[in-house]
N, CA, C and O atoms as a CHARMM CRD file, in Angstrom:
* protein
*
  292
    1    1 MET  N    134.96700-125.50700 162.71300 PROA 1      0.00000
    2    1 MET  CA   134.16100-124.35200 162.99100 PROA 1      0.00000
    3    1 MET  C    132.82700-124.43800 162.27400 PROA 1      0.00000
    4    1 MET  O    131.88100-123.72600 162.61300 PROA 1      0.00000
    5    2 GLY  N    132.75600-125.30500 161.29100 PROA 2      0.00000
    6    2 GLY  CA   131.49900-125.48700 160.59100 PROA 2      0.00000
    7    2 GLY  C    130.38000-125.90700 161.52500 PROA 2      0.00000
    8    2 GLY  O    129.22000-125.55100 161.32000 PROA 2      0.00000
    9    3 LYS  N    130.73100-126.65700 162.54000 PROA 3      0.00000
   10    3 LYS  CA   129.74600-127.09800 163.52900 PROA 3      0.00000
   11    3 LYS  C    129.10900-125.89700 164.22000 PROA 3      0.00000
   12    3 LYS  O    127.89600-125.87300 164.43200 PROA 3      0.00000
   13    4 PHE  N    129.91600-124.90200 164.57300 PROA 4      0.00000
   14    4 PHE  CA   129.40300-123.70300 165.22900 PROA 4      0.00000
   15    4 PHE  C    128.55500-122.87500 164.26100 PROA 4      0.00000
   16    4 PHE  O    127.49600-122.37100 164.63400 PROA 4      0.00000
   17    5 ILE  N    129.02000-122.73900 163.03200 PROA 5      0.00000
   18    5 ILE  CA   128.28400-121.94900 162.04700 PROA 5      0.00000
   19    5 ILE  C    126.94300-122.60100 161.74000 PROA 5      0.00000
   20    5 ILE  O    125.92000-121.91800 161.68800 PROA 5      0.00000
   21    6 TYR  N    126.93600-123.91000 161.53800 PROA 6      0.00000
   22    6 TYR  CA   125.69700-124.63500 161.26200 PROA 6      0.00000
   23    6 TYR  C    124.71700-124.47600 162.42200 PROA 6      0.00000
   24    6 TYR  O    123.52900-124.23300 162.20900 PROA 6      0.00000
   25    7 THR  N    125.21500-124.61200 163.63700 PROA 7      0.00000
   26    7 THR  CA   124.36600-124.47700 164.81900 PROA 7      0.00000
   27    7 THR  C    123.79100-123.07300 164.91600 PROA 7      0.00000
   28    7 THR  O    122.60900-122.90200 165.21500 PROA 7      0.00000
   29    8 ALA  N    124.61700-122.07200 164.66700 PROA 8      0.00000
   30    8 ALA  CA   124.13300-120.68700 164.71500 PROA 8      0.00000
   31    8 ALA  C    122.98900-120.49500 163.72300 PROA 8      0.00000
   32    8 ALA  O    121.97100-119.88700 164.05600 PROA 8      0.00000
   33    9 CYS  N    123.15200-121.00600 162.52000 PROA 9      0.00000
   34    9 CYS  CA   122.11700-120.87200 161.50200 PROA 9      0.00000
   35    9 CYS  C    120.84300-121.61100 161.89200 PROA 9      0.00000
   36    9 CYS  O    119.74300-121.13900 161.60700 PROA 9      0.00000
   37   10 GLN  N    120.98000-122.75100 162.53300 PROA 10     0.00000
   38   10 GLN  CA   119.81200-123.51300 162.98400 PROA 10     0.00000
   39   10 GLN  C    119.00000-122.73600 164.01200 PROA 10     0.00000
   40   10 GLN  O    117.78800-122.92600 164.12100 PROA 10     0.00000
   41   11 HSD  N    119.65200-121.87600 164.75500 PROA 11     0.00000
   42   11 HSD  CA   118.99400-121.15000 165.84200 PROA 11     0.00000
   43   11 HSD  C    118.80000-119.67200 165.51800 PROA 11     0.00000
   44   11 HSD  O    118.69800-118.84300 166.42200 PROA 11     0.00000
   45   12 GLY  N    118.74800-119.34500 164.23700 PROA 12     0.00000
   46   12 GLY  CA   118.44800-117.98300 163.81900 PROA 12     0.00000
   47   12 GLY  C    119.62100-117.02600 163.83600 PROA 12     0.00000
   48   12 GLY  O    119.43300-115.81500 163.72000 PROA 12     0.00000
   49   13 GLY  N    120.82300-117.54700 163.97800 PROA 13     0.00000
   50   13 GLY  CA   122.00600-116.70100 163.98700 PROA 13     0.00000
   51   13 GLY  C    122.75900-116.78900 162.67700 PROA 13     0.00000
   52   13 GLY  O    122.25200-117.29300 161.67500 PROA 13     0.00000
   53   14 ASP  N    123.98200-116.28700 162.70800 PROA 14     0.00000
   54   14 ASP  CA   124.83800-116.35000 161.53100 PROA 14     0.00000
   55   14 ASP  C    126.30100-116.37000 161.96500 PROA 14     0.00000
   56   14 ASP  O    126.60800-116.51900 163.14800 PROA 14     0.00000
   57   15 THR  N    127.18900-116.22100 161.00000 PROA 15     0.00000
   58   15 THR  CA   128.61800-116.30900 161.32200 PROA 15     0.00000
   59   15 THR  C    129.06500-115.23500 162.30200 PROA 15     0.00000
   60   15 THR  O    130.01300-115.44900 163.05800 PROA 15     0.00000
   61   16 SER  N    128.39900-114.08500 162.30400 PROA 16     0.00000
   62   16 SER  CA   128.79700-113.03600 163.24900 PROA 16     0.00000
   63   16 SER  C    128.60400-113.49400 164.68900 PROA 16     0.00000
   64   16 SER  O    129.36100-113.08900 165.57100 PROA 16     0.00000
   65   17 ASP  N    127.60500-114.32900 164.93800 PROA 17     0.00000
   66   17 ASP  CA   127.40200-114.87100 166.28600 PROA 17     0.00000
   67   17 ASP  C    128.55800-115.77700 166.68700 PROA 17     0.00000
   68   17 ASP  O    128.96200-115.80000 167.84900 PROA 17     0.00000
   69   18 VAL  N    129.08300-116.51500 165.73200 PROA 18     0.00000
   70   18 VAL  CA   130.21700-117.40000 166.01000 PROA 18     0.00000
   71   18 VAL  C    131.45700-116.57100 166.32500 PROA 18     0.00000
   72   18 VAL  O    132.17600-116.86400 167.28000 PROA 18     0.00000
   73   19 TYR  N    131.70900-115.53300 165.52100 PROA 19     0.00000
   74   19 TYR  CA   132.87000-114.66700 165.77100 PROA 19     0.00000
   75   19 TYR  C    132.76600-113.99900 167.13900 PROA 19     0.00000
   76   19 TYR  O    133.74700-113.92500 167.87800 PROA 19     0.00000
   77   20 LYS  N    131.57300-113.51600 167.46700 PROA 20     0.00000
   78   20 LYS  CA   131.36500-112.87500 168.77600 PROA 20     0.00000
   79   20 LYS  C    131.60600-113.87500 169.90400 PROA 20     0.00000
   80   20 LYS  O    132.22300-113.53900 170.91400 PROA 20     0.00000
   81   21 TRP  N    131.12000-115.09900 169.73000 PROA 21     0.00000
   82   21 TRP  CA   131.30100-116.13900 170.74200 PROA 21     0.00000
   83   21 TRP  C    132.78100-116.44000 170.96100 PROA 21     0.00000
   84   21 TRP  O    133.24900-116.51400 172.09700 PROA 21     0.00000
   85   22 MET  N    133.50300-116.61000 169.87000 PROA 22     0.00000
   86   22 MET  CA   134.92800-116.92100 169.98000 PROA 22     0.00000
   87   22 MET  C    135.69100-115.77400 170.63200 PROA 22     0.00000
   88   22 MET  O    136.52400-116.00600 171.50900 PROA 22     0.00000
   89   23 ALA  N    135.41800-114.54500 170.21700 PROA 23     0.00000
   90   23 ALA  CA   136.11300-113.38700 170.79300 PROA 23     0.00000
   91   23 ALA  C    135.81300-113.27700 172.28200 PROA 23     0.00000
   92   23 ALA  O    136.71700-113.03900 173.08300 PROA 23     0.00000
   93   24 ASP  N    134.55100-113.44800 172.65300 PROA 24     0.00000
   94   24 ASP  CA   134.17900-113.37800 174.06800 PROA 24     0.00000
   95   24 ASP  C    134.85100-114.48600 174.86300 PROA 24     0.00000
   96   24 ASP  O    135.35100-114.25100 175.96300 PROA 24     0.00000
   97   25 ASP  N    134.86500-115.68500 174.31300 PROA 25     0.00000
   98   25 ASP  CA   135.49200-116.82400 174.98600 PROA 25     0.00000
   99   25 ASP  C    136.98700-116.59200 175.19700 PROA 25     0.00000
  100   25 ASP  O    137.55300-117.00100 176.21100 PROA 25     0.00000
  101   26 LEU  N    137.60800-115.94100 174.23900 PROA 26     0.00000
  102   26 LEU  CA   139.04600-115.67400 174.32700 PROA 26     0.00000
  103   26 LEU  C    139.35700-114.42100 175.13500 PROA 26     0.00000
  104   26 LEU  O    140.51100-114.17100 175.48300 PROA 26     0.00000
  105   27 GLY  N    138.32000-113.62900 175.43300 PROA 27     0.00000
  106   27 GLY  CA   138.53200-112.39900 176.18500 PROA 27     0.00000
  107   27 GLY  C    139.20500-111.31400 175.36600 PROA 27     0.00000
  108   27 GLY  O    139.95900-110.50100 175.90000 PROA 27     0.00000
  109   28 VAL  N    138.93200-111.30400 174.07300 PROA 28     0.00000
  110   28 VAL  CA   139.51000-110.29200 173.18900 PROA 28     0.00000
  111   28 VAL  C    138.38900-109.50500 172.51900 PROA 28     0.00000
  112   28 VAL  O    137.24200-109.94900 172.46400 PROA 28     0.00000
  113   29 ALA  N    138.74000-108.34800 172.02100 PROA 29     0.00000
  114   29 ALA  CA   137.77000-107.54600 171.28200 PROA 29     0.00000
  115   29 ALA  C    137.49800-108.20200 169.93500 PROA 29     0.00000
  116   29 ALA  O    138.38300-108.79900 169.32200 PROA 29     0.00000
  117   30 LEU  N    136.27700-108.07800 169.49900 PROA 30     0.00000
  118   30 LEU  CA   135.91100-108.59300 168.18400 PROA 30     0.00000
  119   30 LEU  C    136.61500-107.74500 167.13300 PROA 30     0.00000
  120   30 LEU  O    136.41900-106.53000 167.09300 PROA 30     0.00000
  121   31 PRO  N    137.42500-108.35700 166.28900 PROA 31     0.00000
  122   31 PRO  CA   138.14600-107.57200 165.27900 PROA 31     0.00000
  123   31 PRO  C    137.17700-106.88100 164.32600 PROA 31     0.00000
  124   31 PRO  O    136.15400-107.44900 163.94400 PROA 31     0.00000
  125   32 SER  N    137.50500-105.66900 163.95200 PROA 32     0.00000
  126   32 SER  CA   136.69300-104.98700 162.94900 PROA 32     0.00000
  127   32 SER  C    137.03400-105.57600 161.58900 PROA 32     0.00000
  128   32 SER  O    138.06900-106.22000 161.41800 PROA 32     0.00000
  129   33 GLY  N    136.17000-105.35400 160.64800 PROA 33     0.00000
  130   33 GLY  CA   136.45800-105.84600 159.30600 PROA 33     0.00000
  131   33 GLY  C    135.55900-106.97600 158.86800 PROA 33     0.00000
  132   33 GLY  O    135.74900-107.52700 157.78400 PROA 33     0.00000
  133   34 GLY  N    134.58100-107.33800 159.68400 PROA 34     0.00000
  134   34 GLY  CA   133.61500-108.34400 159.27300 PROA 34     0.00000
  135   34 GLY  C    134.22900-109.69700 158.99400 PROA 34     0.00000
  136   34 GLY  O    134.90600-110.27500 159.84500 PROA 34     0.00000
  137   35 ASP  N    133.98800-110.19600 157.79500 PROA 35     0.00000
  138   35 ASP  CA   134.41000-111.54500 157.42200 PROA 35     0.00000
  139   35 ASP  C    135.78500-111.58900 156.76900 PROA 35     0.00000
  140   35 ASP  O    136.10700-112.55400 156.07600 PROA 35     0.00000
  141   36 ARG  N    136.59500-110.56600 156.97900 PROA 36     0.00000
  142   36 ARG  CA   137.92300-110.57200 156.35600 PROA 36     0.00000
  143   36 ARG  C    138.72500-111.75800 156.86800 PROA 36     0.00000
  144   36 ARG  O    138.75100-112.04100 158.06600 PROA 36     0.00000
  145   37 LEU  N    139.36300-112.43000 155.95900 PROA 37     0.00000
  146   37 LEU  CA   140.06200-113.67900 156.25200 PROA 37     0.00000
  147   37 LEU  C    141.12700-113.58600 157.34400 PROA 37     0.00000
  148   37 LEU  O    141.12700-114.44500 158.22500 PROA 37     0.00000
  149   38 PRO  N    142.02700-112.61200 157.34900 PROA 38     0.00000
  150   38 PRO  CA   143.07800-112.61200 158.38800 PROA 38     0.00000
  151   38 PRO  C    142.52400-112.57600 159.81100 PROA 38     0.00000
  152   38 PRO  O    142.99100-113.31200 160.68000 PROA 38     0.00000
  153   39 GLU  N    141.53100-111.72200 160.05000 PROA 39     0.00000
  154   39 GLU  CA   140.95100-111.63100 161.38500 PROA 39     0.00000
  155   39 GLU  C    140.23500-112.92300 161.76500 PROA 39     0.00000
  156   39 GLU  O    140.34900-113.40200 162.89300 PROA 39     0.00000
  157   40 ARG  N    139.50800-113.47000 160.81900 PROA 40     0.00000
  158   40 ARG  CA   138.77900-114.71700 161.05900 PROA 40     0.00000
  159   40 ARG  C    139.75100-115.84600 161.37400 PROA 40     0.00000
  160   40 ARG  O    139.51900-116.62400 162.30000 PROA 40     0.00000
  161   41 GLU  N    140.81500-115.94100 160.62700 PROA 41     0.00000
  162   41 GLU  CA   141.80600-116.99800 160.84900 PROA 41     0.00000
  163   41 GLU  C    142.48000-116.86900 162.21000 PROA 41     0.00000
  164   41 GLU  O    142.73600-117.87500 162.87200 PROA 41     0.00000
  165   42 LEU  N    142.76900-115.64400 162.63000 PROA 42     0.00000
  166   42 LEU  CA   143.37100-115.44800 163.95300 PROA 42     0.00000
  167   42 LEU  C    142.43200-115.91800 165.05800 PROA 42     0.00000
  168   42 LEU  O    142.86500-116.57300 166.00700 PROA 42     0.00000
  169   43 LEU  N    141.15600-115.58700 164.93900 PROA 43     0.00000
  170   43 LEU  CA   140.18500-116.04800 165.93800 PROA 43     0.00000
  171   43 LEU  C    140.09500-117.57200 165.94300 PROA 43     0.00000
  172   43 LEU  O    140.14900-118.19600 167.00300 PROA 43     0.00000
  173   44 TYR  N    139.95800-118.17100 164.75700 PROA 44     0.00000
  174   44 TYR  CA   139.87100-119.62900 164.66100 PROA 44     0.00000
  175   44 TYR  C    141.08300-120.29700 165.29400 PROA 44     0.00000
  176   44 TYR  O    140.94900-121.22900 166.08700 PROA 44     0.00000
  177   45 THR  N    142.26000-119.81300 164.93800 PROA 45     0.00000
  178   45 THR  CA   143.49600-120.42000 165.42900 PROA 45     0.00000
  179   45 THR  C    143.58900-120.34900 166.94300 PROA 45     0.00000
  180   45 THR  O    143.90500-121.34300 167.59600 PROA 45     0.00000
  181   46 ALA  N    143.31800-119.18300 167.50100 PROA 46     0.00000
  182   46 ALA  CA   143.39000-119.01500 168.95500 PROA 46     0.00000
  183   46 ALA  C    142.31500-119.83700 169.66000 PROA 46     0.00000
  184   46 ALA  O    142.57400-120.44100 170.70100 PROA 46     0.00000
  185   47 PHE  N    141.11600-119.85900 169.09700 PROA 47     0.00000
  186   47 PHE  CA   140.01200-120.60200 169.70200 PROA 47     0.00000
  187   47 PHE  C    140.30800-122.10100 169.70900 PROA 47     0.00000
  188   47 PHE  O    140.11100-122.77400 170.72100 PROA 47     0.00000
  189   48 LEU  N    140.77700-122.61500 168.58600 PROA 48     0.00000
  190   48 LEU  CA   141.09100-124.04300 168.50600 PROA 48     0.00000
  191   48 LEU  C    142.27500-124.41300 169.39700 PROA 48     0.00000
  192   48 LEU  O    142.31800-125.51800 169.93800 PROA 48     0.00000
  193   49 ALA  N    143.22400-123.51100 169.55000 PROA 49     0.00000
  194   49 ALA  CA   144.35700-123.77400 170.44200 PROA 49     0.00000
  195   49 ALA  C    143.89400-123.83400 171.89700 PROA 49     0.00000
  196   49 ALA  O    144.40000-124.63600 172.68200 PROA 49     0.00000
  197   50 LYS  N    142.93800-122.98800 172.24800 PROA 50     0.00000
  198   50 LYS  CA   142.42900-122.97600 173.62600 PROA 50     0.00000
  199   50 LYS  C    141.63800-124.24800 173.92100 PROA 50     0.00000
  200   50 LYS  O    141.73500-124.79800 175.01800 PROA 50     0.00000
  201   51 HSD  N    140.86900-124.70900 172.96200 PROA 51     0.00000
  202   51 HSD  CA   140.01100-125.89300 173.13400 PROA 51     0.00000
  203   51 HSD  C    140.58500-127.02500 172.29100 PROA 51     0.00000
  204   51 HSD  O    139.96600-127.47900 171.32900 PROA 51     0.00000
  205   52 ASP  N    141.77600-127.47000 172.66800 PROA 52     0.00000
  206   52 ASP  CA   142.50300-128.41600 171.82500 PROA 52     0.00000
  207   52 ASP  C    142.08100-129.86700 171.97300 PROA 52     0.00000
  208   52 ASP  O    142.45600-130.69800 171.14600 PROA 52     0.00000
  209   53 SER  N    141.32000-130.19200 172.99500 PROA 53     0.00000
  210   53 SER  CA   140.84400-131.57700 173.10000 PROA 53     0.00000
  211   53 SER  C    139.40100-131.65500 172.59400 PROA 53     0.00000
  212   53 SER  O    138.66900-130.66600 172.61600 PROA 53     0.00000
  213   54 ASP  N    139.01200-132.83100 172.14300 PROA 54     0.00000
  214   54 ASP  CA   137.64300-133.02500 171.66200 PROA 54     0.00000
  215   54 ASP  C    136.62700-132.71700 172.75000 PROA 54     0.00000
  216   54 ASP  O    135.58400-132.12100 172.47900 PROA 54     0.00000
  217   55 ASP  N    136.92800-133.12300 173.98500 PROA 55     0.00000
  218   55 ASP  CA   136.00100-132.88900 175.08900 PROA 55     0.00000
  219   55 ASP  C    135.82300-131.40400 175.37400 PROA 55     0.00000
  220   55 ASP  O    134.70200-130.94500 175.59500 PROA 55     0.00000
  221   56 GLU  N    136.92200-130.64700 175.37000 PROA 56     0.00000
  222   56 GLU  CA   136.83600-129.20200 175.60700 PROA 56     0.00000
  223   56 GLU  C    136.05600-128.51700 174.48900 PROA 56     0.00000
  224   56 GLU  O    135.22500-127.64400 174.74300 PROA 56     0.00000
  225   57 PHE  N    136.32900-128.91800 173.26600 PROA 57     0.00000
  226   57 PHE  CA   135.64400-128.32700 172.11900 PROA 57     0.00000
  227   57 PHE  C    134.14800-128.61700 172.18800 PROA 57     0.00000
  228   57 PHE  O    133.32800-127.72600 171.96500 PROA 57     0.00000
  229   58 GLN  N    133.79600-129.86200 172.49500 PROA 58     0.00000
  230   58 GLN  CA   132.38600-130.24500 172.58600 PROA 58     0.00000
  231   58 GLN  C    131.68900-129.50800 173.72100 PROA 58     0.00000
  232   58 GLN  O    130.55600-129.05600 173.55500 PROA 58     0.00000
  233   59 ALA  N    132.33700-129.37900 174.85900 PROA 59     0.00000
  234   59 ALA  CA   131.74400-128.66000 175.99300 PROA 59     0.00000
  235   59 ALA  C    131.49800-127.19800 175.62700 PROA 59     0.00000
  236   59 ALA  O    130.46800-126.63200 175.99000 PROA 59     0.00000
  237   60 ASN  N    132.43500-126.59200 174.91500 PROA 60     0.00000
  238   60 ASN  CA   132.25700-125.20500 174.50600 PROA 60     0.00000
  239   60 ASN  C    131.10700-125.09200 173.51000 PROA 60     0.00000
  240   60 ASN  O    130.32100-124.14600 173.57400 PROA 60     0.00000
  241   61 HSD  N    131.00500-126.03500 172.60600 PROA 61     0.00000
  242   61 HSD  CA   129.90300-126.02500 171.64000 PROA 61     0.00000
  243   61 HSD  C    128.56400-126.14200 172.35700 PROA 61     0.00000
  244   61 HSD  O    127.60500-125.46300 171.99000 PROA 61     0.00000
  245   62 GLU  N    128.49000-126.98700 173.36500 PROA 62     0.00000
  246   62 GLU  CA   127.24600-127.13200 174.12300 PROA 62     0.00000
  247   62 GLU  C    126.87400-125.82400 174.81600 PROA 62     0.00000
  248   62 GLU  O    125.69500-125.47300 174.87600 PROA 62     0.00000
  249   63 ARG  N    127.86400-125.10000 175.34000 PROA 63     0.00000
  250   63 ARG  CA   127.59300-123.79200 175.95100 PROA 63     0.00000
  251   63 ARG  C    127.10000-122.79700 174.89600 PROA 63     0.00000
  252   63 ARG  O    126.22700-121.97400 175.16900 PROA 63     0.00000
  253   64 PHE  N    127.66000-122.88000 173.70600 PROA 64     0.00000
  254   64 PHE  CA   127.23300-122.01900 172.60600 PROA 64     0.00000
  255   64 PHE  C    125.77100-122.29500 172.25200 PROA 64     0.00000
  256   64 PHE  O    124.98700-121.36100 172.08700 PROA 64     0.00000
  257   65 VAL  N    125.40800-123.55600 172.13400 PROA 65     0.00000
  258   65 VAL  CA   124.02400-123.93000 171.83100 PROA 65     0.00000
  259   65 VAL  C    123.09600-123.40200 172.91700 PROA 65     0.00000
  260   65 VAL  O    122.04600-122.83300 172.61900 PROA 65     0.00000
  261   66 HSD  N    123.47900-123.58700 174.16400 PROA 66     0.00000
  262   66 HSD  CA   122.65800-123.11000 175.28200 PROA 66     0.00000
  263   66 HSD  C    122.47200-121.58900 175.20400 PROA 66     0.00000
  264   66 HSD  O    121.36700-121.08600 175.40500 PROA 66     0.00000
  265   67 ALA  N    123.54100-120.87100 174.91500 PROA 67     0.00000
  266   67 ALA  CA   123.45900-119.41100 174.81200 PROA 67     0.00000
  267   67 ALA  C    122.52000-118.99600 173.67900 PROA 67     0.00000
  268   67 ALA  O    121.74300-118.05400 173.83400 PROA 67     0.00000
  269   68 LEU  N    122.58600-119.68600 172.55300 PROA 68     0.00000
  270   68 LEU  CA   121.69300-119.36400 171.43600 PROA 68     0.00000
  271   68 LEU  C    120.24000-119.63300 171.80000 PROA 68     0.00000
  272   68 LEU  O    119.35600-118.84000 171.47200 PROA 68     0.00000
  273   69 LYS  N    119.99500-120.73900 172.47000 PROA 69     0.00000
  274   69 LYS  CA   118.62300-121.07200 172.86700 PROA 69     0.00000
  275   69 LYS  C    118.08300-120.06200 173.86900 PROA 69     0.00000
  276   69 LYS  O    116.91400-119.68400 173.79300 PROA 69     0.00000
  277   70 CYS  N    118.91200-119.62300 174.80000 PROA 70     0.00000
  278   70 CYS  CA   118.48200-118.63200 175.79800 PROA 70     0.00000
  279   70 CYS  C    118.16800-117.30100 175.13200 PROA 70     0.00000
  280   70 CYS  O    117.25500-116.58800 175.54900 PROA 70     0.00000
  281   71 ARG  N    118.91400-116.97900 174.11700 PROA 71     0.00000
  282   71 ARG  CA   118.70100-115.72000 173.40400 PROA 71     0.00000
  283   71 ARG  C    117.34200-115.70700 172.71600 PROA 71     0.00000
  284   71 ARG  O    116.69500-114.66400 172.62200 PROA 71     0.00000
  285   72 LYS  N    116.91400-116.87000 172.23600 PROA 72     0.00000
  286   72 LYS  CA   115.63000-116.96600 171.54000 PROA 72     0.00000
  287   72 LYS  C    114.45400-116.94500 172.50300 PROA 72     0.00000
  288   72 LYS  O    113.34400-116.57100 172.12400 PROA 72     0.00000
  289   73 ALA  N    114.69100-117.34200 173.74100 PROA 73     0.00000
  290   73 ALA  CA   113.58700-117.47000 174.70800 PROA 73     0.00000
  291   73 ALA  C    113.06900-116.13300 175.17800 PROA 73     0.00000
  292   73 ALA  O    112.14400-116.08100 175.98900 PROA 73     0.00000
């Protein structure tokens, strides 16, 4: 997930953008509580389970980068 966080920071975002991206991708509501560990871990676990191959993970990351770039434009 560091790859997503680093990318978000490079494009003017932060960890909240990563959490929002994962929740949206999973079709779930963004858990309240900010950076609380249990909620963050649940999102990470579900997100990584959904994108379990390197190719799927990379494709999702590329979509994330594109979304961040579009937001800045």
